[in-house]
C-alpha positions as CSV (number, residue, x, y, z in Angstrom):
1,M,26.1,-24.0,-30.0
2,E,24.4,-20.7,-30.7
3,N,25.5,-17.4,-29.3
4,R,22.9,-16.1,-26.9
5,K,22.7,-12.5,-25.8
6,C,21.9,-11.1,-22.4
7,L,18.4,-9.5,-22.4
8,E,19.8,-6.5,-20.5
9,C,23.3,-5.7,-21.7
10,E,23.5,-7.9,-24.8
11,E,26.8,-9.6,-23.8
12,T,27.2,-13.2,-24.7
13,V,25.5,-15.6,-22.2
14,K,27.5,-18.6,-21.1
15,G,26.1,-21.6,-19.3
16,R,22.8,-23.4,-19.3
17,V,20.8,-23.4,-22.5
18,D,17.8,-21.6,-20.9
19,K,19.9,-18.9,-19.3
20,K,18.8,-15.4,-20.3
21,F,21.1,-13.1,-18.4
22,C,24.9,-12.9,-18.0
23,S,24.7,-12.0,-14.3
24,D,22.4,-11.4,-11.3
25,Y,22.9,-7.7,-11.8
26,C,21.5,-7.8,-15.3
27,R,18.6,-10.0,-14.3
28,N,17.7,-7.6,-11.5
29,S,18.1,-4.5,-13.7
30,Y,16.0,-6.0,-16.4
31,N,13.2,-7.0,-14.1
32,N,13.2,-3.7,-12.3
33,R,12.9,-1.8,-15.6
34,V,10.1,-4.1,-16.9
35,N,8.1,-3.9,-13.7
36,K,8.7,-0.3,-12.8
37,D,5.2,1.1,-13.5
38,S,3.4,-1.6,-11.5
39,K,5.8,-1.4,-8.6
40,N,5.5,2.4,-8.5
41,L,1.7,2.1,-8.3
42,I,1.9,-0.5,-5.5
43,R,4.5,1.6,-3.7
44,N,2.4,4.8,-3.9
45,I,-0.8,3.0,-2.6
46,N,1.2,1.4,0.3
47,N,2.6,4.8,1.2
48,R,-0.9,6.3,1.3
49,L,-2.2,3.4,3.4
50,R,0.8,3.7,5.8
51,K,0.2,7.4,6.2
52,N,-3.6,6.9,6.9
53,Y,-2.7,4.2,9.4
54,K,-0.3,6.5,11.2
55,I,-2.8,9.3,11.3
56,L,-5.5,7.1,12.7
57,S,-3.3,5.5,15.3
58,E,-1.8,8.8,16.5
59,L,-5.3,10.4,16.9
60,N,-6.8,7.2,18.5
61,I,-4.6,6.8,21.6
62,S,-7.4,5.3,23.8
63,G,-8.8,2.9,21.2
64,K,-12.1,4.9,20.8
65,T,-12.0,8.6,20.0
66,K,-14.1,11.2,18.2
67,V,-12.5,13.6,15.7
68,S,-13.6,16.1,13.1
69,R,-13.2,15.6,9.4
70,T,-11.2,18.8,9.3
71,K,-8.7,17.4,11.8
72,L,-8.2,14.3,9.6
73,Y,-7.9,16.4,6.5
74,D,-5.4,18.7,8.2
75,K,-3.2,15.7,9.1
76,G,-3.3,14.6,5.4
77,F,-5.8,11.7,5.7
78,D,-7.0,10.4,2.3
79,F,-10.5,8.9,2.6
80,Q,-10.1,7.0,-0.7
81,F,-7.5,4.6,0.7
82,F,-8.5,1.9,3.2
83,T,-8.1,-1.9,3.5
84,S,-11.5,-3.2,4.4
85,I,-15.2,-2.2,5.0
86,Y,-17.4,-3.7,7.7
87,T,-21.1,-3.1,7.8
88,T,-23.0,-3.9,11.0
89,K,-26.5,-5.4,11.2
90,T,-27.8,-1.9,12.1
91,G,-26.3,-0.5,8.8
92,N,-23.3,1.4,10.2
93,T,-20.3,1.2,7.8
94,Y,-16.8,1.1,9.3
95,F,-13.8,1.7,7.1
96,Y,-10.5,0.1,8.2
97,V,-6.9,0.7,7.5
98,Y,-5.6,-2.6,8.8
99,N,-6.8,-2.7,12.5
100,E,-7.5,1.1,12.8
101,G,-11.1,2.0,11.8
102,Y,-13.4,4.9,11.5
103,L,-17.2,5.5,11.3
104,A,-18.8,8.6,9.9
105,L,-21.1,10.3,12.5
106,E,-23.3,13.4,12.2
107,N,-21.9,17.0,11.9
108,E,-18.7,16.0,10.0
109,M,-17.4,13.9,13.0
110,F,-15.8,10.5,12.9
111,L,-15.6,7.8,15.5
112,L,-12.1,6.2,15.5
113,I,-11.9,2.7,16.7
114,R,-9.2,0.0,17.0
115,K,-9.8,-3.7,16.4
116,E,-8.0,-5.9,18.9
117,K,-5.5,-8.2,17.2
């Protein structure tokens, strides 16, 4: 039987032939280290989406509200992050962050709407 080393701490691995780690701790540490960059990217995008959603839902209490671009910017809204786009037959394009949406109007104004679940 050959001596196998843990991929994380390099201790001898005992047990099944296909076992790569000496413990769950080492397995988790290894996978967290290997996947750190992609997890950080996903975490940062999710945080921005969460912030945008919170801003839209706080400003849109009634389900249909008009607000200025400045008000959205002042709250920290990031127009680059949304979850879906819906274009109507008339050509209006709504951007959604989950069920909270917005439509660009004239004079730097936006119509905030809420899709019913």
